[in-house]
C-alpha positions as CSV (number, residue, x, y, z in Angstrom):
1,X,60.8,-0.1,-3.5
2,X,61.4,0.0,-7.1
3,X,61.6,3.8,-7.3
4,X,63.9,3.6,-4.3
5,X,66.2,1.1,-6.1
6,X,66.3,3.6,-8.9
7,X,67.6,6.2,-6.5
8,X,64.4,8.1,-6.0
9,X,63.9,9.5,-2.6
10,X,60.5,8.1,-1.7
11,X,60.9,7.9,2.2
12,X,58.6,10.9,3.2
13,X,55.9,9.6,0.6
14,X,56.2,6.1,2.1
15,X,55.8,7.3,5.6
16,X,52.6,9.2,4.6
17,X,51.0,6.2,3.0
18,X,51.9,4.0,6.1
19,X,50.5,6.6,8.5
20,X,47.3,6.7,6.5
21,X,47.2,2.9,6.2
22,X,47.8,2.5,10.0
23,X,44.8,4.9,10.6
24,X,42.5,3.0,8.3
25,X,43.3,-0.3,9.8
26,X,42.9,1.1,13.4
27,X,39.4,2.4,12.4
28,X,38.4,-1.0,11.1
29,X,39.8,-2.8,13.9
30,X,37.9,-0.5,16.3
31,X,34.8,-1.1,14.2
32,X,35.0,-4.8,14.7
33,X,34.7,-4.4,18.2
34,X,31.5,-2.3,18.1
35,X,28.6,-4.6,17.1
36,X,26.0,-3.7,19.8
37,X,22.6,-2.6,18.9
38,X,23.3,1.1,19.8
39,X,27.0,1.4,19.3
40,X,26.4,3.5,16.2
41,X,24.6,6.1,17.9
42,X,25.5,9.3,19.5
43,X,26.2,9.5,23.0
44,X,24.7,11.3,26.1
45,X,27.1,11.6,28.9
46,X,26.3,12.9,32.5
47,X,29.1,13.9,35.1
48,X,28.6,14.2,38.7
49,X,31.2,14.9,41.3
50,X,31.6,12.5,44.4
51,X,32.0,13.4,48.0
52,X,34.7,16.0,48.7
53,X,33.1,19.5,47.9
54,X,35.4,21.6,45.8
55,X,38.0,19.0,44.9
56,X,35.5,16.6,43.3
57,X,33.6,19.5,41.6
58,X,36.8,20.6,40.1
59,X,37.8,17.1,39.0
60,X,34.4,16.8,37.4
61,X,35.2,20.0,35.4
62,X,38.7,18.4,34.4
63,X,36.8,15.3,33.2
64,X,34.3,17.7,31.1
65,X,37.3,19.3,29.3
66,X,38.9,15.8,28.7
67,X,35.9,14.3,27.0
68,X,35.5,17.6,25.1
69,X,39.1,17.4,23.9
70,X,38.6,13.5,22.9
71,X,35.6,14.6,20.9
72,X,37.5,17.4,19.0
73,X,40.3,14.7,18.3
74,X,37.6,12.5,16.5
75,X,36.1,15.4,14.9
76,X,32.8,14.5,16.6
77,X,30.3,17.2,17.6
78,X,30.3,18.1,21.3
79,X,27.3,19.9,22.6
80,X,26.7,20.9,26.4
81,X,23.2,20.4,27.3
82,X,23.1,21.2,30.9
83,X,25.8,22.7,33.2
84,X,25.3,23.3,36.9
85,X,28.3,25.3,38.2
86,X,29.7,25.0,41.7
87,X,30.1,27.9,44.2
88,X,33.9,27.9,44.3
89,X,35.3,25.9,41.3
90,X,34.1,23.2,39.0
91,X,30.6,22.0,38.6
92,X,27.8,20.3,40.6
93,X,26.7,18.4,37.5
94,X,27.0,18.5,33.5
95,X,25.3,16.7,30.7
96,X,26.5,16.8,27.0
97,X,26.1,14.9,23.7
98,X,29.0,13.5,21.5
99,X,27.6,13.2,18.3
100,X,29.5,11.0,15.6
101,X,29.6,7.4,14.2
102,X,30.1,4.9,17.0
103,X,30.2,7.7,19.8
104,X,28.1,5.6,22.2
105,X,29.9,2.6,21.6
106,X,33.4,4.0,22.1
107,X,32.2,5.9,25.2
108,X,30.5,3.0,26.9
109,X,33.9,2.3,28.4
110,X,33.9,5.5,30.4
111,X,30.8,4.7,32.6
112,X,31.9,4.3,36.1
113,X,33.8,6.3,38.9
114,X,36.9,8.1,38.1
115,X,39.6,8.9,40.7
116,X,41.9,11.6,40.8
117,X,45.1,11.9,43.2
118,X,46.8,15.3,43.3
119,X,48.1,18.0,45.6
120,X,45.2,20.2,46.0
121,X,45.1,23.7,44.4
122,X,42.6,24.5,46.9
123,X,44.6,23.4,50.2
124,X,46.8,26.2,51.8
125,X,48.8,23.3,53.4
126,X,49.3,21.8,49.9
127,X,48.4,18.4,51.0
128,X,47.5,15.5,48.7
129,X,43.8,14.8,48.1
130,X,41.8,12.1,46.5
131,X,38.6,13.0,44.4
132,X,36.0,11.1,42.7
133,X,33.5,11.7,39.8
134,X,31.1,9.4,38.2
135,X,30.4,9.2,34.5
136,X,27.3,7.8,32.9
137,X,26.7,7.3,29.3
138,X,23.6,6.3,27.5
139,X,22.7,6.3,23.6
140,X,20.7,9.0,22.1
141,X,17.8,7.1,20.8
142,X,16.6,7.9,17.4
143,X,13.1,9.4,17.2
144,X,11.9,6.5,15.3
145,X,12.2,4.4,18.3
146,X,9.1,4.4,20.4
147,X,9.1,5.0,24.0
148,X,5.8,5.6,25.5
149,X,5.7,8.5,28.0
150,X,2.3,9.4,29.3
151,X,1.6,13.0,29.9
152,X,0.5,12.3,33.4
153,X,3.7,10.5,34.3
154,X,5.8,13.5,33.8
155,X,6.1,16.9,35.8
156,X,7.7,19.8,33.8
157,X,9.6,22.6,35.9
158,X,11.0,25.8,34.4
159,X,13.9,27.8,35.9
160,X,16.4,30.4,35.0
161,X,19.6,29.5,33.2
162,X,22.7,29.3,35.6
163,X,25.6,28.4,33.1
164,X,29.0,29.6,34.0
165,X,28.8,33.0,31.9
166,X,27.8,31.3,28.7
167,X,25.7,33.0,25.9
168,X,22.6,31.2,26.8
169,X,22.4,32.8,30.2
170,X,19.4,35.1,30.4
171,X,16.9,36.4,32.8
172,X,13.9,34.4,31.8
173,X,13.0,30.9,32.9
174,X,13.8,29.2,29.7
175,X,15.8,26.2,31.3
176,X,13.5,23.1,31.5
177,X,13.6,20.2,34.1
178,X,11.4,16.9,33.4
179,X,10.6,14.6,36.2
180,X,9.4,11.0,35.0
181,X,7.3,10.1,38.1
182,X,7.1,6.3,37.8
183,X,10.8,5.7,37.4
184,X,11.9,8.9,39.3
185,X,14.0,10.0,36.3
186,X,15.1,13.7,36.0
187,X,16.6,15.4,33.1
188,X,17.1,19.0,32.5
189,X,18.3,21.3,29.8
190,X,19.4,24.7,29.5
191,X,21.4,25.0,26.2
192,X,18.9,27.0,24.1
193,X,17.2,30.4,24.8
194,X,13.9,29.1,23.8
195,X,12.0,27.3,26.4
196,X,10.3,25.2,23.9
197,X,13.6,24.0,22.3
198,X,14.9,23.1,25.7
199,X,11.8,20.9,26.4
200,X,12.2,19.2,23.1
201,X,15.9,18.4,23.9
202,X,15.0,17.5,27.5
203,X,12.4,15.0,26.0
204,X,14.8,13.3,23.9
205,X,17.0,12.9,26.9
206,X,14.2,11.4,29.0
207,X,13.4,9.2,26.2
208,X,17.0,8.0,26.0
209,X,17.3,7.5,29.6
210,X,13.9,5.5,29.6
211,X,15.0,3.4,26.8
212,X,18.3,2.5,28.8
213,X,16.1,1.5,31.7
214,X,14.3,-0.8,29.8
215,X,17.3,-2.4,28.1
216,X,18.8,-2.8,31.7
217,X,15.6,-4.8,32.7
218,X,16.0,-7.2,29.9
219,X,19.5,-7.9,30.6
220,X,19.1,-8.5,34.4
221,X,19.8,-12.2,33.9
222,X,23.2,-11.4,32.1
223,X,24.1,-8.9,34.9
224,X,26.7,-7.2,32.9
225,X,25.0,-3.9,32.7
226,X,23.8,-4.2,36.3
227,X,27.4,-5.0,37.5
228,X,28.6,-2.0,35.8
229,X,26.1,0.2,37.7
230,X,27.0,-1.4,40.8
231,X,30.5,-0.6,40.4
232,X,29.4,3.2,39.8
233,X,29.7,3.9,43.5
234,X,32.3,6.2,45.0
235,X,35.3,4.2,46.2
236,X,34.8,1.7,43.4
237,X,36.8,3.4,40.8
238,X,37.3,2.0,37.0
239,X,40.1,4.4,36.6
240,X,42.6,6.2,38.6
241,X,44.6,9.4,37.4
242,X,47.6,10.2,39.8
243,X,49.3,13.5,39.3
244,X,51.2,13.1,42.7
245,X,53.9,11.8,43.8
246,X,54.2,10.3,40.4
247,X,52.2,11.0,37.2
248,X,50.2,7.8,35.6
249,X,46.6,6.7,34.6
250,X,45.6,3.2,35.3
251,X,42.6,1.6,34.3
252,X,41.5,-1.0,36.9
253,X,39.3,-3.4,34.7
254,X,42.0,-3.8,32.0
255,X,45.3,-2.9,34.1
256,X,46.5,-0.6,31.2
257,X,48.8,2.0,32.5
258,X,50.1,5.4,30.8
259,X,52.8,7.4,32.2
260,X,51.7,10.6,30.5
261,X,48.9,11.8,32.6
262,X,48.8,15.2,30.9
263,X,48.2,13.7,27.6
264,X,45.3,11.6,28.6
265,X,43.5,14.5,30.4
266,X,44.0,16.4,27.1
267,X,41.7,13.9,25.6
268,X,44.0,10.9,24.7
269,X,41.5,8.4,26.0
270,X,41.5,6.1,23.0
271,X,44.1,3.4,24.5
272,X,41.9,2.9,27.3
273,X,38.8,2.7,25.4
274,X,40.3,0.3,23.0
275,X,41.7,-2.0,25.7
276,X,38.4,-2.1,27.4
277,X,36.6,-3.1,24.0
278,X,39.2,-5.9,23.6
279,X,38.7,-7.2,27.0
280,X,35.0,-7.1,26.6
281,X,35.0,-9.1,23.5
282,X,37.3,-11.6,25.2
283,X,34.9,-12.1,28.0
284,X,32.0,-12.3,25.6
285,X,33.7,-15.3,24.0
286,X,34.2,-17.1,27.1
287,X,30.7,-16.9,28.1
288,X,27.6,-17.7,26.4
289,X,25.5,-14.9,25.4
290,X,22.3,-14.6,27.6
291,X,20.9,-11.2,26.2
292,X,18.1,-11.4,23.7
293,X,18.6,-9.9,20.3
294,X,15.3,-8.3,20.2
């Protein structure tokens, strides 16, 4: 301000400083909302299309792109672990990791069913269709956290990679699927050429999922995570993306709406993430905690 009074043009410099300050404050504010035991960890995300065939499979593919773009916006590392392509378009299932500080804490808001309304590109009559896809997020557990997995409790299967033209597709049975028999938990990885490396990654995924199951057991009294899983059924969407007859994205938990649906689908999910974190904190302040800190 003193330089401005002396006639110096400092407008652009001030704007740059303010933008930098806003970014720092935004990161600090978000960090205050993420105090969970696993919030700082990397995230493992699984996508599944709902009923509806090609429509829902294509919608799941759109969500995969959205989260890839979101990761790029945050300079997080996005790694596709498993991809099962659908016959006509889209995907049957996909699992990926997002590596970066607070990746899991930020992406917890995305667990649930996502609904899309649009004019179908696969319908010759150009009718409006509603599609569903589910998202489940779990933390990538560090190796120093022990989860006992007995050899007799798992079944390991190998199969040929089936990626959509990726560089890891080959003619050997390098892809690995592991079934944890007691919990009926299934994980699979085909990201690497080496069967050994795929097995290692699949075991890490299994350990993460089993850890999450254990956490859920301890939190049954609080019912928060169980309620979130209960909502993860088709028809009980957490967010709607409407592309016709108007364009809008609405989160049904926080009531936040954004009119620029294309921007959201291009990875700008942060307003919804932050609104969810604020609402979760507000709810936790109203209710006494029933979750053990152990």
